[in-house]
N, C-alpha and C positions, 0 to 999 in steps of 0.2 A: 565813555570818556567825555568830559566836558571840554569843549573847544572854545578858544577866545572868539570874540566877535569879529566877523569878517570885515576887511577894509571896505569903506564906502565905494559902491560901484563895482565891486569884485564880481567876476564871472565864474568863480569857483563854486561848484555845487557839492554840498555835503550830504551824504546819506549814511545813516546809522543802520548797521545790520547786526544779525546775531553773532557774527564773527568779528565785529569791530567797526571800522570806519572806512567808507569809500569816498574818495574825492575825485572829481573830474572837472576838466575845463577845456574849452575850445581853443585850439591853436589859431594863430592869426592867419587871415586869408586876404588876398587881393584879387577878387574875381576878374576885374578888368584886365589886370596884368596877366593873370593865368590864362584867360580866354584869348588874349592877344598873342601870347607865345604859342598857345595850342594851334591857333590859326596859321601862324608862320610855319610851325612844324608840319602841319598837314600839307601846306603848299610845297614845302621842301621835300617831304616824303613822296609826293606825287612825281616830282621831277627826278628824284633819286631812283624811284622804282622803275620809271620809264627808261632811264639810263642803264639800269641793271638788265632789264629785258633785252634792250638793244645789244648789250655786250654778250649776253648768253646766246642770242641769235647768231652773232658773228662767230662765236666759238663753235656752235653747232654746225654752221656752214663750212667752216674750215675743216671740221672733222669729216663731214660728208664728202668734201672735195679732196680729202687726203692731203690737206695742206698742214704743215707743221704747226702745232699749237703755239700761240703767242704766250710766252711766260709772263710778260707784263699784264696781259689780259686776265690770266689766271689769278695773279697776285691781286689785281684790282678788284676782281669779283670776290675774293676772300675779304678784302676790306669793305666792299659794298654790302656783303651779307652781315658783317658785324655792325656797320652803320645802320642798316635797315632794322635789325633787331633792337639796337640801342634806342633808336628814335621811337619805335613802336612802344617799347616799355616806358620810356619817358613820357610819351604822349598819354598813355593810359593813366599814369600817376597824376599828370597835370589835370586831366579831365575828372578824375575822382575827387580832387580837391583835398582839403585838410581833414583830419580826423581829431577826435578828442583825446587828450591825455588822461590816463587813469592811474590813480594811486590808491592801493588797497592796504590799509593798516590793520592787519588781523591781530588777534591776541598773541599769536606765536610766530607770525610770518608777515612778510611784506611782498607786494607785487606792484611793479611799476611798468606801464606801457607809455612810452613817450609821445606816441601819436605821430601823425604824418603832416609835414609842412613841405610840399613839393617845390623844389627849385627856389628855396628861400633866398639864395644869394642874388637873385635878380631884383629883389626889393630892398632899396637902401634903408628904409625904415626898419626892416627886420635885421639887416646887417648891423645897424647901430645898437639894437637891443641884444644882439647875440654876437659878441666879438670873437667867440671861440668855436672851433669846429663847424664853421658856417658853410664850408664848401662840400657839403654832403648833398648829392642829388636827391636822395630819398631818405627822409628821416626814418629812423629805426621803428618798426612796428612790433618787434618781438617782445613778449612779456619778459620782464626780468624778475624772477622770484628769489627770495632769500629768507632764511630763518631770522627771527628777531635777534638772537644772540650773535649772529654773524655780522650784524650792522655795527660798524665802527666809525669813529671820526666824523660824526655829523657836524658839518660846519657851514657857516654863512660868511663868505669872504668877498672882498672887493677885488675884481679883476678888470683892469682897463676901465675904471670908473663905473663898473656895473657889478651888481651883486650876483654871486653864484652860490646856489644851494647844492650841496653834494654830500655823499656819504661813501664809505669804503666797505667793500665786501672782499676779504682776502687782498689780492693785488689789484683789484678792479675798482675804479672810482666812477660812481654813478652820479650824473648831474640831473637834477629834478627841476621841472618848471622853467625851462630855458627862456620861454617867452612871456612869463608872468611879469607883472609889474613889481617894483621893489617892495611896496607895502604887502603885496600878496606873498612874496618870497619870505618876508619877515614873519608874516602870519603862519605860513606853512612850516617854517623853522620851529616856531613855538609849539605847533601841533606835534611835529615829529619828535621834538625834545621831550614833550610830555608823554608821548606814546612809548618812547624808549625806556622811561623810568616808571612805567606802570605795569 
């Protein structure tokens, strides 16, 4: 399949394979912001862990001395465990950074992996570029596969003064290239439109 010329300065990489076309692009990253937030989370995690250890020691001491358990302490430790796990998972995502988005346009199928943009809502520049579904702590990494004949309603629409490229599969709407520039989304729309009709 012959593709239109990429917009000047585009970071989209195009690879032609025996099964069709593979496109990939790097999602935006702000290393300084990511490292700063990671440092704060590490500091917070240290204090939170220390507090949890003290609470467990108090609970164990009350058990040894046959003192009635503190219901408040038990409830607090439950919340503590949830917070500990949540921050550890968030921190691991932050330190891993962003990953590339992948769009595979095969002769009979399509596969899309949105890529990872950890905690994008902390960055006002990313919020402006992505006005919808921005309060997602971890961008979806799961591949979304579909057969070509299942793809319906490919559209490039304006939502809050920003272009959105999407298509439907059954009752599900898939947005593609959320952080791409508008010329790149227009180019990608042309490529997908041509792919659908070949």
